[in-house]
C-alpha positions in Angstrom: -50.5 6.1 96.3 -47.8 8.1 94.9 -47.8 9.1 91.2 -44.4 9.6 89.4 -44.1 12.0 86.4 -43.2 10.3 83.1 -41.4 12.2 80.3 -43.3 13.0 77.2 -42.6 10.5 74.4 -43.7 12.6 71.4 -41.1 15.4 71.7 -38.0 13.3 70.5 -40.0 12.0 67.4 -40.8 15.5 66.1 -37.3 16.5 66.7 -36.0 13.7 64.5 -38.5 14.5 61.8 -37.4 18.1 61.8 -33.8 17.2 61.5 -34.5 14.7 58.7 -36.5 17.2 56.8 -33.7 19.8 57.1 -31.1 17.3 55.9 -33.3 16.2 52.9 -33.8 19.9 51.9 -30.0 20.5 52.0 -29.4 17.4 49.8 -32.0 18.6 47.3 -30.6 22.1 47.2 -27.1 20.7 46.7 -28.1 18.5 43.8 -30.0 21.4 42.2 -26.9 23.6 42.5 -24.7 20.9 41.0 -27.1 20.5 38.1 -26.8 24.3 37.4 -30.3 25.2 38.4 -29.0 28.4 40.0 -26.8 29.4 37.0 -28.0 31.7 34.3 -28.5 29.9 30.9 -26.4 30.9 27.9 -28.6 32.1 25.1 -28.1 33.7 21.6 -27.5 37.1 23.2 -24.7 35.7 25.2 -23.1 34.1 22.1 -23.4 37.4 20.4 -21.9 39.2 23.4 -19.0 36.8 23.4 -18.5 37.4 19.7 -18.4 41.2 20.4 -21.6 41.9 18.4 -25.2 42.5 19.0 -27.8 39.9 18.0 -29.3 42.1 15.3 -27.2 44.2 12.9 -27.7 45.9 9.6 -26.0 44.8 6.3 -24.4 48.1 5.7 -21.3 47.7 3.6 -20.9 44.0 4.3 -20.1 41.9 1.3 -22.8 39.3 0.7 -22.3 35.9 -0.9 -25.1 33.6 -1.9 -25.1 29.9 -0.8 -25.0 27.9 -4.0 -24.8 24.3 -5.3 -21.5 22.9 -6.4 -21.0 19.8 -8.6 -18.2 17.7 -7.1 -17.0 14.3 -8.2 -17.9 11.4 -5.9 -15.7 8.3 -5.4 -15.7 5.1 -3.5 -12.6 3.4 -2.3 -11.5 -0.2 -2.6 -8.6 -1.3 -0.3 -5.7 -3.2 -1.6 -1.9 -3.6 -1.3 1.1 -2.5 -3.3 2.9 -5.3 -5.2 5.7 -5.4 -7.7 4.9 -6.4 -11.2 8.2 -8.0 -11.6 9.5 -9.9 -8.5 12.3 -12.5 -8.7 13.2 -15.2 -6.3 16.9 -16.1 -7.0 17.4 -19.8 -6.0 20.4 -22.1 -5.9 20.8 -24.9 -8.5 23.5 -26.7 -6.5 24.1 -28.5 -3.2 27.0 -26.4 -2.0 28.4 -24.3 0.8 27.9 -20.5 0.7 31.3 -18.7 0.5 30.1 -15.1 0.2 26.9 -13.0 0.3 27.5 -9.6 -1.4 24.1 -8.0 -0.9 21.8 -6.8 1.9 18.2 -5.7 2.2 17.1 -2.6 0.3 20.3 -2.6 -1.8 20.1 -1.5 -5.4 21.6 -4.0 -7.9 22.0 -4.1 -11.6 21.4 -7.0 -13.9 24.5 -9.3 -13.8 25.8 -8.1 -10.4 27.1 -10.9 -8.2 24.7 -11.7 -5.4 26.1 -14.9 -3.8 29.2 -17.1 -4.4 29.1 -20.8 -3.6 32.0 -23.3 -3.1 33.1 -24.5 -6.5 36.3 -26.5 -5.8 34.7 -29.8 -6.8 33.0 -28.3 -9.8 36.4 -27.0 -11.1 37.9 -30.5 -10.7 35.0 -32.0 -12.7 35.6 -29.4 -15.4 39.3 -30.3 -15.6 38.4 -34.0 -15.8 36.0 -33.3 -18.6 38.6 -31.2 -20.5 41.1 -34.1 -20.1 38.6 -36.6 -21.4 37.9 -34.4 -24.4 41.5 -34.1 -25.2 41.9 -37.9 -25.1 38.8 -38.3 -27.3 40.3 -35.8 -29.7 43.5 -37.8 -30.0 41.6 -41.0 -30.6 39.4 -39.3 -33.2 42.5 -38.0 -35.0 44.1 -41.4 -35.0 40.9 -43.1 -36.3 40.7 -40.4 -39.0 44.2 -41.0 -40.2 43.6 -44.8 -40.4 40.3 -44.1 -42.2 42.0 -41.9 -44.8 44.7 -44.5 -45.4 42.3 -47.4 -45.9 40.1 -45.2 -48.1 43.0 -44.5 -50.4 43.9 -48.2 -50.6 40.2 -49.1 -51.4 40.4 -46.8 -54.4 43.4 -48.9 -55.6 41.7 -52.2 -54.8 44.5 -52.9 -52.3 42.4 -53.3 -49.2 39.8 -55.8 -48.2 36.1 -54.9 -47.7 36.2 -56.1 -44.1 39.2 -53.8 -43.3 37.3 -50.9 -44.8 34.3 -51.6 -42.6 36.4 -51.9 -39.5 38.2 -48.5 -39.9 34.9 -46.8 -40.9 33.2 -48.1 -37.7 36.2 -47.1 -35.6 36.2 -43.6 -37.1 32.4 -43.0 -36.5 32.8 -44.3 -32.9 35.8 -41.9 -32.3 33.8 -38.9 -33.6 30.8 -39.8 -31.4 33.1 -40.1 -28.4 34.7 -36.7 -29.1 31.2 -35.1 -29.4 30.2 -36.7 -26.1 33.4 -35.4 -24.4 32.8 -31.9 -25.7 29.2 -31.9 -24.4 30.6 -33.0 -21.0 32.9 -30.0 -21.0 30.0 -27.7 -21.8 27.9 -29.2 -19.0 30.8 -28.9 -16.5 31.3 -25.2 -17.4 27.5 -24.6 -17.1 27.3 -26.2 -13.7 30.5 -24.3 -12.6 28.7 -21.0 -13.6 25.9 -21.9 -11.1 28.3 -21.4 -8.3 28.3 -17.6 -9.0 24.7 -16.4 -8.6 24.0 -13.0 -10.3 21.0 -10.7 -10.5 18.6 -11.4 -13.3 17.1 -7.9 -13.2 17.8 -4.3 -12.3 16.1 -3.9 -8.9 16.1 -3.7 -5.1 16.9 -6.5 -2.7 13.9 -7.4 -0.6 15.8 -9.8 1.6 18.6 -12.3 1.7 17.8 -15.7 3.0 21.3 -17.1 3.6 24.6 -16.2 5.2 28.2 -17.2 4.6 28.8 -20.7 5.8 25.3 -22.0 5.2 24.8 -25.1 3.0 22.2 -24.6 0.3 20.2 -27.1 -1.6 18.8 -27.0 -5.2 15.7 -24.9 -5.4 16.4 -23.0 -2.1 15.7 -19.3 -2.4 18.8 -17.2 -1.6 17.8 -13.6 -2.5 14.5 -11.9 -3.3 14.4 -8.9 -5.7 11.8 -6.6 -7.2 11.8 -3.9 -9.8 10.8 -0.6 -8.1 9.9 1.0 -11.5 7.1 -1.4 -12.1 4.7 -1.3 -9.1 1.0 -2.0 -9.0 -1.9 -1.8 -6.6 -3.9 -5.0 -6.3 -7.4 -4.3 -4.9 -10.6 -6.2 -4.3 -13.5 -4.4 -5.9 -17.1 -5.4 -5.1 -19.0 -6.7 -8.1 -21.5 -3.8 -8.2 -18.6 -1.4 -8.9 -16.6 -3.5 -11.4 -18.7 -2.3 -14.3 -17.4 1.2 -13.8 -13.8 0.1 -14.5 -12.2 -0.7 -17.9 -8.7 -1.8 -18.9 -6.5 1.2 -19.7 -8.7 3.5 -17.7 -6.9 6.2 -15.7 -7.9 6.1 -12.0 -6.8 7.6 -8.7 -4.7 5.7 -6.2 -4.3 6.8 -2.6 -1.3 5.8 -0.5 -2.4 6.6 3.1 1.0 6.2 4.8 2.6 8.8 2.4 -0.6 10.9 2.3 -0.3 11.1 -1.5 -2.7 10.5 -4.3 -1.4 9.6 -7.8 -2.9 8.5 -11.1 -2.6 4.9 -12.3 -3.8 2.8 -15.2 -6.1 -0.2 -14.9 -3.9 -2.9 -16.4 -5.9 -6.0 -15.6 -9.4 -7.0 -14.3 -9.3 -10.7 -13.3 -12.6 -12.2 -14.8 -13.4 -14.2 -11.8 -15.2 -13.2 -8.6 -14.4 -14.6 -5.2 -17.5 -16.5 -3.9 -17.0 -15.5 -0.3 -16.6 -11.7 -0.7 -18.2 -11.2 -4.1 -15.2 -9.1 -5.3 -13.1 -9.0 -8.4 -9.3 -8.5 -8.4 -8.3 -5.3 -10.1 -4.6 -4.4 -10.8 -3.6 -0.7 -11.4 -0.1 0.3 -12.6 1.5 3.7 -13.1 4.0 6.1 -11.8 4.3 5.9 -8.0 5.8 8.5 -5.6 9.2 7.7 -4.0 9.0 5.6 -0.9 6.5 3.1 -2.2 7.3 -0.5 -1.2 5.7 -3.9 -1.7 3.1 -4.7 0.9 2.1 -1.1 1.7 -1.6 -0.3 2.1 -3.4 1.6 -0.6 -6.9 2.6 -1.8 -8.3 2.5 -5.3 -10.5 5.6 -5.9 -13.4 4.4 -8.1 -15.3 7.3 -9.7 -19.0 7.5 -9.2 -21.7 9.9 -10.4 -21.2 13.6 -9.5 -23.1 15.0 -6.5 -24.4 18.4 -5.7 -23.4 20.1 -2.4 -24.4 23.4 -0.8 -21.3 25.6 -0.3 -20.4 29.0 1.0 -16.9 30.6 1.4 -14.9 29.4 4.3 -14.3 32.9 5.5 -18.0 33.5 6.0 -18.0 30.9 8.8 -17.1 32.2 12.3 -16.2 29.9 15.2 -17.3 30.8 18.7 -16.2 27.9 21.0 -17.7 24.8 19.5 -20.3 26.7 17.5 -20.1 27.4 13.7 -21.9 30.6 13.0 -22.8 32.7 9.9 -24.5 36.1 9.4 -27.5 35.6 7.2 -29.0 38.6 5.4 -32.7 39.1 6.1 -33.5 42.2 4.1 -31.3 44.9 5.6 -30.7 43.0 8.8 -28.0 40.4 9.5 -29.1 37.6 11.7 -26.6 35.2 13.3 -27.3 31.5 12.7 -25.7 28.3 13.7 -24.7 25.9 10.8 -23.1 22.5 10.4 -20.2 22.3 8.0 -18.8 19.3 6.0 -16.1 18.8 3.5 -13.8 21.6 2.3 -13.5 22.3 -1.5 -10.7 24.8 -1.9 -11.9 28.2 -0.6 -15.5 26.9 -0.1 -17.0 24.7 2.6 -19.9 22.3 2.5 -23.0 23.3 4.5 -24.8 20.2 5.9 -27.5 22.1 7.9 -28.6 25.6 8.8 -28.7 27.2 5.4 -30.8 27.0 2.2 -29.7 27.5 -1.4 -30.0 31.2 -2.4 -29.6 32.6 1.1 -27.0 35.4 1.4 -24.3 35.4 4.1 -22.0 38.2 5.0 -18.2 38.0 4.6 -17.1 40.9 6.7 -19.2 40.8 9.8 -18.3 39.0 13.0 -14.9 37.8 14.4 -12.7 35.5 12.5 -12.0 32.0 13.7 -8.6 33.1 15.0 -10.2 36.0 17.0 -12.9 33.8 18.4 -10.3 31.2 19.4 -8.3 33.8 21.2 
């Protein structure tokens, strides 16, 4: 029998295992490199090196300032909108055609200025008819008066009958009443004619005009909207837990976000009724407003609360290195660099939220400034 040689089966398996292990090792090393396992970590000494100083320094001639507490007023805002105290909707009292519109939006007008003119041809004709009727009534009254005086004179002489006297007296009274009615008709016609010329009732600014020349308007239709820019108010919704801190005639801050301005106002009205859904009261604040304030603008009512204490140090004592905020804290004769977290700015001071305690001294002259660090 002949025996044929067969190739070994184990050799390809070990080769595959070796290749797979090498590939896995390469993947692991690549992930470790991407994660920064082979990079040197940045420590406090590196931060100090970047700042151009050593981690530990002596106080020397550095000026020290103690972290101290500062009493600052605390406020809470209530949002609202700017409204005009005096706003007028000028409407038509007639059914007529618009002949002319003399104003446009944002135009200043004075009281009595003509805003809109309506067609008044038929109104003038009615006035002429009323005047003519009044003249006829005047003539009849004069004739009746003459007859009345004549019969009255005859009655004194007993030369006229009683029935004649009653007749002329009744005719005279009727003529006087007719003349009075005619005069009232003339007055009415003139009043209605005046409605065709629509004037401004106040000194103010035009918000918008609602009609154009050629339109037909009806009684009660608004033609022009006006407001008085010298009498503005902020109407805000204040939650009921804060309402007791406000009183009528109290001076309070008002913030206009779009103008980035804060002005003082006076609480003019607190509506004594809370909305059941939001549990808020309506508070109206009036006062001098900066130029550029218009109705509908967003505003905030700054409600004063109790003062709060904050820990502050001078702003110049804080150095910026990248995203870090650092201070040099005096520890005996040694300055130690420490990271802090700052908050609000109060003039030349800045609030310290974390990293310092009250009474600790920080240096003003050590370390780079924020401009140097940023460069």
